N, C-alpha and C positions, 0 to 999 in steps of 0.2 A: 504494500500500500504506500502510495507516495505521501511524503510529509509536507505539510504546508509550511513554507519558509517564513511567512509573515502574515499575521491576522489581517493586516490592512490590504494585502494583495493575495486573495484566495486563488486556488488553482483555476477556477473557471474564468474565462475572459471577462474583462470589465469594459464597460462603455467609456467613451471619452468623458462623458459627464461625471461618471463615478470616479474616474481617475483625477479629474479636476477637483472634486469635492474632497477626496483623500489628501491631495497635495495641499489644498487650502487649509484643511484641519491641521495637518502637520506643521504648516508654516505658522499658524496661530499659536500652536503649542510651543514651538521653538521660540517665537517672539516673546511669549509670556515668560518662559523660563529665563531668557536672556534679561528681560526687564527685572525679574525678581533677583537675579544674580548681581545686579549693579547696586551701588550705593548712591542714591540721589535724594535731594530734598523733596519732601512731599507736604501737602496740606490736607487736612480733613475738612470736607465741605458738607455742610448741613443741607439736607434735602427739604424743600418746602412741605412735602407730604409727611415728614417725620417718620417715614417708613410704614405708616398706618395702613396704607392701601395695598401693601404687598403681603403675600402669604407668609406665614411664620417661617417656613423653610427657605425663603428667598433671602439671600444676603442683603438685599436692599431694604429689608424690614428693619435693619438697624437704624435707619434714618440718616445715615451718613455715608459718604463715599470718599475714598482716598485718591488724590490726584497729584501728579508730579508737575514740576515746573517745566515750562516749554523750553525745548532745546533747538539746535539747528536742524535736527531730524524733523521736528514738527514744522519748522519753517519750510522745509522741503515739501511737506504735505500741503501747506497753505499755498504754495506756488505751483503745485502740480496742475497743469492746464486740463488734463484729462479728468481729474477729480472735480475741478471747477465746472467744466462743461457738463458733466453728468449730474451735478448737484449733490455730490456726496462728500465734498471736501470737509465740511464741518463734522460730519459723522466720523470720517477717517481721523480727523484731529482729535475728537473726544475719545475715541477708542484708544488712541495712542497715549493720551494723557491719563486715562483712568488706570489706577494701580489695583484697586479692589477687584477680587475675583467674582465679577458679576456677569450676567448675560445681558449684553447691551440692549438687545431688543425688548427686554422686560421693562426698561425704563419708562416711567410715565412722562409724557411730553412736558408736563409742568415741572417735573424734576430736572428734565433736560435743560430747561431755561436757566436753572441755577448753575448747572454745569457749564453752560455757555458763558455766563458772567464770570465764574471762577476761572475758566480757561483764559479769558481775556486778561484778568488780573495776574494770573500766573505767567502769562506770556509777555505782556507789555505794561504792566503796572495798573494801579487803581484809578488813575486819572484818565478820563475820556472826554474830549472836547466834541461837542455836537452843536447843531443848529436847531433852535426852537422858534416857534412863532407865537408872539404875544396875541392872545385871543381878542383883546380890546383894540389895539392899534393895528394889528395885522402885520406888524413889522417883524422881520427875522433878526435874531441875535444869537451870537455864539455864547455857549456856557460850558464851563468845565465841571464835570460830574465826578464825584468820588464814588466809584462803583461799590466799594465795600460798605457804603452807608445806605444802599438800597435795602428796603425792608420787605417783608412778606405781606401779601394781600390778606385782608380780614375776610374770613369765611365762617360758615356755621359748622364748627367742629362737632356739634352735637348730632349732626346728621351722618357722621362718618363712624362706621363700626370698625373696630380693630381688625386688620388683616383681611378686609373685604372691599373690593373695588366694585361695588354695586349699589345702586340707589333706586328706590321705588317712588313713583308718582302717578297720580291720576290726571290724565290730560283734561284741561278745562272745557274744551268744546265737545270732543267726541266721547269723553268720560271713559276712555280706554285706560286700563292699567298697564303701565309699561315699566320695565327695568332698564336702566342705562348704566354706562360705565365711563370712566375717564380713559382717554386713549393712551396707548403705549406706542413706543417706537415701532414695534411689530405691526400695529394697526396702521401707523402712518406709512410704512413701507407698502402695505397693500393698497392703501388709498392712493398713493402716488402712482402705483402701477395702473390702477383703474382709470384715474383721471388722464394719464398720458395716453392710454388706449382710446378713451373717448375724444381726446383732443385731435387724434388722427382722423376721427370721424366728424370733426368739427362740431362736437357736442360739449356743452359746459354744464356739468351737474355736480359741481364741487360740494355744494351744501348737502344734497341728498346722499351723495356717496359717503360723506362724513357721517351722516346720521345712520347709515346702514351698518356702521361699525360701533356707533355709540349705543344704539338700541339693541339690547340682548334678549328681550322677551316682551311679548304682547299678550295680555290676558292669560298669563301662565304658559304660553306657547313659545318655545325657543327655536322653532323651526326657521332657519335662516331664509329660505325661499319665501315663506309667508311674510316675514318681517320686511323683506325687500319689496314685495308686491304692495304691502301696506304703505310703505314710504313713497313708492312711485305713484300710487293711485288714490290713496285715501287720506294721507296725512295732511291735515289742514294747517294753514300758515300760522294760525293762532296757537295751535298745539306744538308746531315746530319751534316757535318762539319760546313757549313755556319750557320745552326741553333744554334749549340753550341757556335760558335764564337759570334753570335749576342747576345745570352743570357749572355755571359761573359761581353759584352759591356754594358749591361743595368742592371746587377745584383749588387746591393749594397752589400758590405760584409766587413768583417775585413781582412785587409792585413796581412797575416802571413809571409811575407817576412821580414827578419831581416838582419841587417849589423853586421858582426862578425869580430873582429880583429884576425888575424892569431897569434897563440901563439908564433911562432918563428920569423916571419918577422915584425909583427905589422901591415902589410897591411890589409885592410878591404876587405872582400868578402861577397857576397850576398848569403843568404841561406833561405830555408823554415823552419819555426818553426815546429819541429817534436813533435807532441803531442802523448805521449806514455801512457801506462796503469797507470803510476805514476802521471798523471795529476790530477786525483781525488783520487788516492790511493798512496800518497807519502810515506807512511810507510808500505804498504802492499806488501808482496812477492807473487804477482800473475802474 
């Protein structure tokens, strides 16, 4: 009887896809081992979710994540034109900076926002200059923001059950009972794939596509095909708005609202932090 040389490469022929998957897995393992073998400075980043929305066995349930300072290797990632063109450059960057042994696709998108802010601080410092618009005068002005002073949004924590990413509500118009969840990076990957496919057909359904991943159950039925038909054909605008409003109420996140002193009067006005292309490319003309 022939002996299998390596469990990754069984005796039966493998397809090109299988070979690529094995090679990618081995590369990730090697990269992780090399990272752990080096001595480099790191910081602990607190996640807005506090880990409450992850299952108990998920490392992210600790509510923190360890990240290393950006090096020239990460700057190579930021200038990789292929990554930029395919819209994956920031995910590649975050994967490289995260030291904690997590599954990246498990990340809630709201926690990913905290990682984005931390990555910028660990790469280019806490000060970020951006342009904001005074809502009264309509004039633009530059302001320097200390990113470490950004706080978390106020949400209703009483609606969040420990280690459960699921919320129940009754829709105001149709009176249907639905369950919804906060999106993860895995969900976002699927949404991006669907929206790109629809774009080729010259269709724009970004909102309904998002809702197809947010809604997990209708009247006790978790059948995905039924949920999709409901969203495409029956979901009323007032009910759609109620879902999005409830999501905002229970989604932990970084508050990007900032208080800005008016350059002329000195009065303070409230504005949103505008994150531009210079957030991670402060010296690049792109």
